[in-house]
C-alpha positions in Angstrom: -0.4 -0.1 0.1 1.7 3.2 -1.2 -0.1 5.6 1.3 -3.5 6.2 2.8 -5.7 8.6 1.5 -8.4 10.8 3.4 -11.0 7.7 3.1 -8.6 5.4 4.8 -8.2 7.1 7.3 -11.9 8.2 7.9 -12.7 4.2 7.8 -9.6 3.8 10.7 -11.1 6.4 12.5 -14.6 5.1 12.3 -13.4 1.7 13.4 -11.5 3.4 16.5 -14.2 4.9 17.7 -17.0 1.8 16.7 -14.5 -1.1 17.2 -17.4 -3.8 17.0 -18.8 -2.1 14.0 -19.5 -4.3 10.7 -19.1 -3.3 7.3 -22.8 -2.2 6.7 -22.4 0.2 9.7 -18.8 1.7 9.0 -20.8 2.5 5.4 -22.7 4.1 7.4 -20.9 6.2 9.2 -18.4 7.2 6.2 -21.1 7.5 3.6 -19.3 5.1 1.0 -20.6 1.5 -0.6 -20.2 -1.4 1.6 -18.5 -2.8 -1.2 -15.7 0.3 -1.1 -15.4 -0.2 3.2 -14.6 -3.8 2.3 -12.5 -3.5 0.1 -10.5 -0.9 1.8 -10.6 -2.8 4.9 -9.1 -5.6 3.1 -6.6 -3.9 1.5 -5.2 -2.2 4.9 -5.2 -5.6 6.7 -3.4 -7.2 3.5 -0.6 -4.4 3.8 -0.2 -4.9 7.4 -2.0 -1.0 8.0 -4.3 -2.6 10.2 -2.3 -5.4 12.6 -6.0 -6.2 14.9 -9.1 -6.1 16.2 -8.3 -7.3 20.1 -9.5 -5.3 22.8 -7.6 -2.1 23.7 -6.5 -3.0 27.7 -6.4 -0.3 30.2 -3.6 -1.5 32.8 -4.2 0.6 35.5 -7.6 -0.4 35.7 -6.6 -4.1 35.5 -4.4 -3.6 38.8 -1.3 -2.5 37.5 -0.7 0.9 38.5 3.1 1.5 38.1 5.0 1.8 35.1 8.6 2.6 34.1 10.8 3.4 31.2 13.8 1.2 31.5 16.8 2.2 29.2 19.4 -0.3 28.8 23.4 -0.3 27.7 23.9 -3.9 26.4 26.8 -5.8 25.2 27.9 -5.0 21.9 26.1 -7.4 19.5 24.0 -8.9 22.0 20.2 -7.3 21.1 18.9 -10.6 20.1 19.7 -12.5 23.0 18.5 -9.3 25.1 15.2 -9.4 23.0 14.8 -13.0 24.0 15.3 -11.8 27.2 12.6 -9.2 27.1 10.1 -11.0 25.4 10.1 -13.9 27.8 9.6 -11.4 30.9 5.6 -11.1 31.5 6.0 -7.4 33.1 8.1 -5.8 29.6 5.1 -4.4 27.5 7.5 -3.3 24.6 10.9 -2.6 23.6 12.7 -0.6 21.2 16.5 -0.6 19.9 17.8 2.7 19.8 20.4 5.3 19.3 22.0 7.5 22.2 23.6 6.6 25.4 21.3 3.4 25.6 20.4 0.8 23.4 17.4 -0.6 24.4 14.0 1.0 25.8 11.6 -0.7 27.1 8.5 0.1 29.1 7.4 -2.5 32.0 4.5 -2.6 34.2 3.6 -3.7 38.0 1.2 -3.8 40.3 3.4 -2.2 42.6 7.1 -0.6 43.2 8.3 -3.7 44.9 7.3 -5.8 42.1 8.6 -3.3 39.5 12.2 -3.6 41.7 11.7 -7.3 41.2 10.9 -7.1 37.7 13.6 -4.9 36.9 16.8 -7.0 38.9 14.9 -10.3 36.6 16.0 -8.6 33.5 18.9 -6.8 34.5 20.6 -10.1 35.8 21.1 -11.5 32.1 24.8 -11.3 31.2 24.2 -9.4 28.0 22.5 -6.2 29.8 25.5 -4.4 31.5 23.0 -1.2 32.8 19.8 -0.1 33.5 18.4 3.0 34.1 14.3 3.4 35.4 11.9 6.2 35.0 8.5 5.5 36.7 5.8 7.2 34.8 3.5 9.5 37.0 0.5 10.3 34.7 -0.2 9.7 30.9 -0.1 13.1 29.2 -1.0 11.9 25.5 -2.7 8.0 25.3 -1.1 6.2 22.4 -2.2 7.3 18.8 -1.9 7.0 15.6 -4.7 8.4 13.7 -3.7 12.3 13.9 -0.2 11.7 12.5 -1.8 9.3 9.2 -4.5 12.1 8.9 -1.6 14.8 8.7 -0.5 12.9 5.6 -3.4 11.3 3.9 -3.5 11.8 0.3 -6.7 13.9 -0.6 -9.6 12.6 -3.1 -9.9 9.3 -2.2 -11.5 7.1 -5.0 -14.9 6.7 -3.9 -17.3 9.1 -5.0 -19.8 9.3 -2.3 -17.0 10.1 0.0 -16.1 13.1 -2.0 -19.7 14.1 -2.5 -20.3 14.0 1.3 -16.9 15.6 2.2 -17.2 18.8 -0.2 -21.2 19.0 0.6 -20.0 19.3 4.4 -17.2 22.2 3.5 -19.3 24.6 1.8 -22.4 24.1 4.6 -19.8 24.9 7.3 
């Protein structure tokens, strides 16, 4: 998929707001034909833009009230081994190879500070991890998101005439 257009972003936005909606409901929400909705969604799934339809989980509500960002300095060439260590530990939510003073940045969650400390000690027992630095999250300022970025760079137009006509008529009535 060479890039998203405004209709693709509108469909993603509708899915985000109505995650259980079927193609017919998404068609009503976006003002395009059901077949167009189905085709666009299938293309985005095939291209890997849409990666799943699982539930969003609020870790805080589930009892995991402590999160931390952990920067790891690792042994030269040990990224794969450290990745395996992090993948096996359930407290690690995600991890990224980075530039800068650290080599890997990961996010971890725990029910309390003691549990977080134990998880950090377990992870850093790996002989491939030379040093770790942790920053505890106090609050979330911006929830994880992707739609504002996608909307900023969406190609105009979209090929669905009903969607174009609907957008144009909305623009002239405001």
